[in-house]
ROSE-4610 file (N, C-alpha, C; in Angstrom, 1 decimal, always signed):
// ROSE-4610
residu = [X/X/X/X/X/X/X/X/X/X/X/X/X/X/X/X/X/X/X/X/X/X/X/X/X/X/X/X/X/X/X/X/X/X/X/X/X/X/X/X/X/X/X/X/X/X/X/X/X/X/X/X/X/X/X/X/X/X/X/X/X/X/X/X/X/X/X/X/X/X/X/X/X/X/X/X/X/X/X/X/X/X/X/X/X/X/X/X/X/X/X/X/X/X/X/X/X/X/X/X/X/X/X/X/X/X/X/X/X/X/X/X/X/X/X/X/X/X/X/X/X/X/X/X/X/X/X/X/X/X/X/X/X/X/X/X/X/X/X/X/X/X/X/X/X/X/X/X/X/X/X/X/X/X/X/X/X/X/X/X/X/X/X/X/X/X/X/X/X/X/X/X/X/X/X/X/X/X/X/X/X/X/X/X/X/X/X/X/X/X/X/X/X/X/X/X/X/X/X/X/X/X/X/X/X/X/X/X/X/X/X/X/X/X/X/X/X/X/X/X/X/X/X/X/X/X/X/X/X/X/X/X/X/X/X/X/X/X/X/X/X/X/X/X/X/X/X/X/X/X/X/X/X/X/X/X/X/X/X/X/X/X/X/X/X/X/X/X/X/X/X/X/X/X/X/X/X/X/X/X/X/X/X/X/X/X/X/X/X/X/X/X/X/X/X/X/X/X/X/X/X/X/X/X/X/X/X/X/X/X/X/X/X/X/X/X/X/X/X/X/X/X/X/X/X/X/X/X/X/X/X/X/X/X/X/X/X/X/X/X/X/X/X/X/X/X/X/X/X/X/X/X/X/X]
num = [1/1/1/2/2/2/3/3/3/4/4/4/5/5/5/6/6/6/7/7/7/8/8/8/9/9/9/10/10/10/11/11/11/12/12/12/13/13/13/14/14/14/15/15/15/16/16/16/17/17/17/18/18/18/19/19/19/20/20/20/21/21/21/22/22/22/23/23/23/24/24/24/25/25/25/26/26/26/27/27/27/28/28/28/29/29/29/30/30/30/31/31/31/32/32/32/33/33/33/34/34/34/35/35/35/36/36/36/37/37/37/38/38/38/39/39/39/40/40/40/41/41/41/42/42/42/43/43/43/44/44/44/45/45/45/46/46/46/47/47/47/48/48/48/49/49/49/50/50/50/51/51/51/52/52/52/53/53/53/54/54/54/55/55/55/56/56/56/57/57/57/58/58/58/59/59/59/60/60/60/61/61/61/62/62/62/63/63/63/64/64/64/65/65/65/66/66/66/67/67/67/68/68/68/69/69/69/70/70/70/71/71/71/72/72/72/73/73/73/74/74/74/75/75/75/76/76/76/77/77/77/78/78/78/79/79/79/80/80/80/81/81/81/82/82/82/83/83/83/84/84/84/85/85/85/86/86/86/87/87/87/88/88/88/89/89/89/90/90/90/91/91/91/92/92/92/93/93/93/94/94/94/95/95/95/96/96/96/97/97/97/98/98/98/99/99/99/100/100/100/101/101/101/102/102/102/103/103/103/104/104/104/105/105/105/106/106/106/107/107/107/108/108/108/109/109/109/110/110/110/111/111/111/112/112/112/113/113/113/114/114/114/115/115/115/116/116/116/117/117/117/118/118/118]
x = [-153.6/-152.9/-153.4/-153.5/-154.2/-153.7/-154.5/-154.1/-152.7/-152.4/-150.9/-150.1/-150.1/-149.0/-149.3/-150.1/-149.9/-149.3/-149.9/-149.0/-147.4/-147.1/-145.7/-144.8/-145.7/-145.2/-145.0/-145.8/-145.5/-144.3/-144.3/-143.0/-142.2/-141.9/-140.4/-140.1/-141.7/-141.4/-140.6/-141.2/-140.7/-139.3/-139.0/-137.8/-136.7/-137.0/-136.1/-136.0/-136.8/-136.8/-136.4/-136.3/-135.8/-134.2/-133.5/-132.2/-131.7/-132.3/-132.1/-131.8/-133.3/-133.0/-131.9/-131.4/-129.8/-128.7/-128.9/-127.8/-127.8/-128.9/-128.4/-128.4/-128.6/-128.6/-127.0/-127.0/-125.1/-124.1/-124.1/-124.2/-124.3/-125.9/-125.6/-124.5/-124.4/-123.9/-122.2/-122.0/-120.8/-120.4/-121.2/-121.1/-121.6/-121.8/-121.9/-120.7/-119.7/-118.3/-117.5/-118.0/-116.6/-116.7/-117.9/-118.3/-117.7/-118.1/-117.7/-116.1/-115.3/-113.8/-113.4/-114.1/-114.0/-113.1/-113.9/-112.8/-112.0/-110.9/-110.3/-109.3/-109.1/-108.6/-109.2/-108.8/-109.7/-109.3/-108.3/-107.7/-108.8/-109.2/-110.3/-111.7/-111.8/-113.1/-113.2/-112.1/-111.8/-112.4/-112.0/-112.0/-113.0/-113.4/-115.3/-116.3/-116.0/-116.9/-116.7/-115.8/-115.3/-115.7/-115.6/-116.5/-118.1/-118.7/-120.1/-120.5/-120.0/-120.5/-120.3/-119.1/-119.0/-119.7/-119.9/-120.7/-122.1/-122.6/-124.1/-124.7/-126.0/-126.8/-126.8/-126.9/-126.9/-125.7/-125.0/-123.4/-123.4/-124.1/-124.3/-124.8/-125.9/-126.5/-127.2/-126.9/-127.2/-128.4/-129.5/-130.8/-131.0/-130.2/-130.1/-129.0/-127.9/-127.1/-128.0/-128.9/-129.1/-130.3/-130.6/-131.7/-130.6/-129.4/-128.3/-128.5/-128.3/-128.1/-129.1/-130.5/-131.2/-131.5/-131.3/-131.4/-130.5/-129.0/-128.2/-127.7/-127.3/-126.9/-125.6/-124.8/-123.6/-123.2/-123.8/-123.5/-122.1/-121.4/-120.3/-119.3/-119.2/-118.4/-117.4/-117.4/-116.2/-115.6/-115.7/-114.6/-113.9/-114.0/-112.8/-111.5/-112.0/-111.0/-110.2/-111.4/-110.8/-111.2/-111.2/-111.4/-112.7/-112.8/-114.0/-113.9/-112.7/-112.4/-112.8/-113.7/-114.2/-114.4/-113.7/-114.0/-114.5/-115.2/-115.6/-114.6/-114.6/-113.4/-114.1/-113.3/-113.6/-115.1/-115.4/-117.1/-118.2/-117.7/-118.5/-119.4/-120.9/-121.4/-121.7/-122.3/-122.6/-121.7/-120.4/-119.5/-119.2/-119.3/-119.1/-120.3/-121.4/-122.3/-122.5/-121.4/-121.5/-120.4/-119.5/-118.3/-118.9/-119.7/-120.0/-121.2/-122.0/-122.9/-122.1/-120.9/-120.1/-119.7/-118.8/-118.9/-120.0/-120.7/-122.1/-122.9/-122.7/-123.1/-122.1/-120.8/-120.3/-120.3/-120.1/-120.3/-121.6/-122.9/-123.9/-123.7/-123.2/-122.9/-122.4/-121.1/-120.1/-120.7/-121.9/-122.3/-123.4/-124.2/-124.9/-124.4/-123.3/-122.1/-121.8/-121.6/-120.8/-121.7/-123.1/-124.0/-125.1/-124.7/-124.8/-124.0/-122.8/-122.1/-121.3/-122.2/-122.2/-123.1]
y = [-41.7/-42.8/-43.9/-44.7/-46.0/-47.0/-48.1/-49.6/-49.9/-50.2/-51.0/-49.8/-48.1/-47.6/-47.8/-48.2/-48.1/-49.8/-50.5/-51.8/-51.7/-51.0/-50.9/-50.1/-48.9/-48.4/-49.3/-50.1/-50.7/-51.6/-52.5/-53.2/-52.4/-51.9/-50.9/-50.5/-49.8/-49.5/-50.6/-51.9/-53.5/-53.4/-53.8/-54.0/-52.9/-51.9/-50.8/-50.7/-51.0/-52.0/-53.2/-53.9/-55.0/-54.8/-54.3/-53.7/-53.1/-51.9/-50.7/-51.6/-52.9/-53.6/-54.9/-54.9/-55.6/-54.7/-53.6/-53.0/-52.4/-51.9/-51.8/-53.3/-54.3/-55.8/-55.6/-55.2/-55.8/-54.9/-53.5/-52.6/-52.7/-53.3/-53.9/-54.8/-55.8/-57.0/-56.1/-55.5/-54.9/-54.2/-53.2/-52.4/-53.1/-54.5/-55.1/-55.8/-56.4/-56.9/-55.8/-54.7/-53.5/-53.3/-53.5/-53.3/-54.2/-55.2/-56.7/-56.9/-56.1/-56.2/-57.2/-57.6/-58.5/-57.9/-56.3/-55.9/-54.4/-54.8/-53.6/-52.4/-53.1/-52.2/-51.8/-50.6/-50.4/-51.3/-52.0/-53.0/-54.3/-54.7/-55.2/-55.1/-53.8/-53.1/-53.4/-53.4/-53.4/-54.6/-55.3/-57.2/-57.0/-57.0/-57.6/-57.0/-55.7/-55.3/-55.8/-56.2/-57.2/-58.4/-59.0/-60.4/-60.7/-59.9/-59.1/-58.7/-57.9/-57.5/-59.0/-59.1/-60.2/-61.9/-62.1/-63.0/-62.6/-61.6/-61.4/-61.8/-62.0/-62.5/-61.2/-59.9/-58.8/-58.7/-59.1/-59.4/-60.7/-61.7/-63.1/-63.5/-62.5/-63.0/-61.9/-61.8/-60.7/-59.9/-60.0/-59.6/-58.8/-59.2/-58.8/-57.4/-57.5/-56.6/-55.3/-55.8/-54.8/-53.9/-54.5/-53.6/-53.1/-53.3/-52.9/-51.2/-51.5/-50.5/-49.2/-50.1/-49.2/-48.4/-48.9/-48.1/-47.5/-47.7/-47.4/-45.8/-45.5/-43.9/-43.6/-44.3/-44.8/-45.6/-45.2/-45.8/-45.3/-44.5/-44.2/-44.2/-45.0/-45.2/-46.2/-46.9/-47.5/-46.5/-45.3/-44.8/-44.2/-44.2/-44.0/-45.2/-46.2/-47.1/-47.6/-47.2/-47.3/-46.2/-45.1/-43.9/-43.9/-42.7/-42.9/-43.8/-44.3/-44.9/-46.3/-46.9/-48.2/-48.8/-50.3/-51.1/-52.1/-52.6/-53.7/-55.0/-55.6/-56.9/-58.6/-59.0/-60.5/-61.0/-60.2/-60.8/-59.9/-58.9/-58.5/-57.1/-57.0/-56.1/-56.4/-57.8/-58.4/-58.3/-58.5/-58.4/-57.2/-55.7/-54.6/-54.0/-54.9/-54.4/-54.8/-56.0/-56.9/-55.8/-55.3/-54.7/-53.4/-52.3/-51.7/-51.6/-52.7/-52.7/-53.4/-54.3/-54.6/-53.0/-52.0/-51.0/-50.3/-50.3/-49.2/-49.6/-51.3/-51.7/-51.6/-51.7/-51.5/-50.2/-49.1/-47.6/-47.2/-48.0/-47.9/-48.2/-49.4/-50.0/-48.8/-48.2/-47.7/-46.4/-45.5/-44.6/-44.6/-45.7/-46.3/-45.9/-46.5/-46.8/-45.5/-44.5/-43.4/-42.4/-42.6/-41.9/-42.3/-42.8/-43.6/-43.1/-42.2/-42.3/-40.3/-40.1/-38.0/-37.6]
z = [-76.8/-77.3/-77.4/-78.5/-79.1/-78.1/-78.2/-77.5/-77.9/-79.4/-79.4/-79.2/-79.0/-78.6/-77.4/-76.2/-75.2/-74.7/-75.3/-75.5/-75.9/-76.5/-76.8/-75.7/-75.2/-74.0/-73.0/-72.2/-71.3/-71.4/-72.9/-73.1/-73.0/-73.5/-73.2/-71.6/-71.1/-69.9/-69.1/-69.0/-68.4/-68.9/-69.9/-70.4/-70.1/-69.7/-69.1/-67.3/-67.1/-65.4/-65.4/-66.3/-65.9/-66.3/-67.2/-67.1/-66.2/-65.8/-64.5/-63.2/-63.0/-61.9/-61.8/-62.6/-62.7/-62.5/-63.2/-62.7/-61.4/-60.4/-59.4/-58.4/-58.9/-58.0/-58.3/-59.3/-59.3/-58.8/-58.6/-57.8/-56.4/-55.4/-54.7/-54.2/-55.1/-54.9/-54.3/-55.1/-55.2/-53.8/-53.5/-52.6/-51.8/-51.2/-49.9/-49.6/-50.8/-50.9/-50.4/-51.0/-50.8/-49.0/-48.6/-46.9/-46.1/-46.9/-46.1/-46.0/-47.0/-47.0/-47.9/-48.8/-50.0/-50.9/-51.3/-52.0/-51.8/-51.4/-50.7/-51.6/-52.7/-53.6/-54.7/-55.6/-57.1/-57.6/-57.7/-58.6/-58.4/-57.2/-56.8/-57.6/-57.2/-57.8/-59.2/-60.0/-61.6/-61.6/-61.3/-61.6/-61.4/-60.1/-59.8/-60.8/-61.2/-62.2/-63.8/-63.8/-65.3/-64.9/-63.9/-64.0/-64.1/-63.1/-63.1/-64.3/-65.3/-66.1/-67.4/-67.4/-68.6/-68.6/-67.0/-67.0/-67.1/-66.9/-67.2/-68.4/-68.2/-69.4/-70.3/-69.9/-70.4/-71.7/-71.7/-73.0/-73.4/-72.8/-73.4/-74.6/-74.3/-75.9/-76.6/-77.9/-78.7/-78.3/-78.1/-77.9/-76.7/-75.7/-74.1/-74.4/-75.4/-75.4/-76.4/-77.1/-77.6/-76.7/-75.6/-74.7/-74.3/-73.5/-73.1/-73.6/-75.2/-75.8/-75.9/-75.7/-75.4/-74.2/-73.5/-72.2/-71.0/-71.5/-70.7/-71.1/-70.0/-69.9/-70.5/-70.4/-71.1/-72.8/-73.8/-74.5/-75.2/-74.7/-75.1/-74.2/-73.3/-72.4/-73.2/-74.1/-75.2/-75.4/-75.9/-76.4/-75.4/-73.8/-73.3/-72.6/-73.7/-73.9/-75.3/-76.0/-77.7/-78.3/-78.1/-78.7/-79.5/-80.5/-81.2/-82.7/-82.5/-83.9/-84.0/-83.7/-83.4/-84.5/-84.4/-86.0/-85.7/-86.8/-86.9/-87.0/-85.7/-85.9/-85.7/-85.5/-86.3/-85.7/-85.0/-84.3/-85.2/-86.0/-87.0/-85.8/-86.6/-85.6/-84.6/-84.6/-83.1/-82.1/-82.9/-81.8/-81.0/-82.4/-81.6/-80.8/-81.2/-80.3/-78.8/-78.9/-77.6/-76.6/-77.1/-76.6/-76.2/-77.1/-76.7/-75.4/-75.3/-74.2/-73.1/-73.1/-71.9/-71.3/-72.0/-71.6/-71.0/-71.8/-70.9/-69.6/-69.6/-68.7/-67.4/-67.8/-66.4/-66.1/-66.8/-66.4/-65.8/-66.2/-65.5/-64.1/-63.6/-62.7/-61.5/-62.3/-61.9/-61.2/-62.2/-61.9/-60.8/-61.0/-59.9/-58.6/-58.0/-56.9/-56.6/-57.5/-57.2/-57.4/-57.4/-57.3/-55.5/-54.8/-53.8/-52.8/-53.3/-52.4/-52.6/-53.0/-53.4/-53.0]
């Protein structure tokens, strides 16, 4: 592997770990809130997941949104909500990417929480 290829692979590894570190951190915060009794119902959990992802760096900035799309394990999670017929709305392609990233990250967090309980 050339030096340039190694540098690129190292950069991708760092970016991927940055994303997954955030997913783990968000999931662990939510798990702690469940243990502490601050999250009591499925509706509470859904609301907390929505607040966490919506307020995150990862869906607030277009460059970060694209990173979510690179590293997520759930790039199709939006289809559960909107089906497979997604359209570009008023937000243009950036808005569509943001929506896809939002649901993908939400699913990554949910999956991480679920994997620790099975």
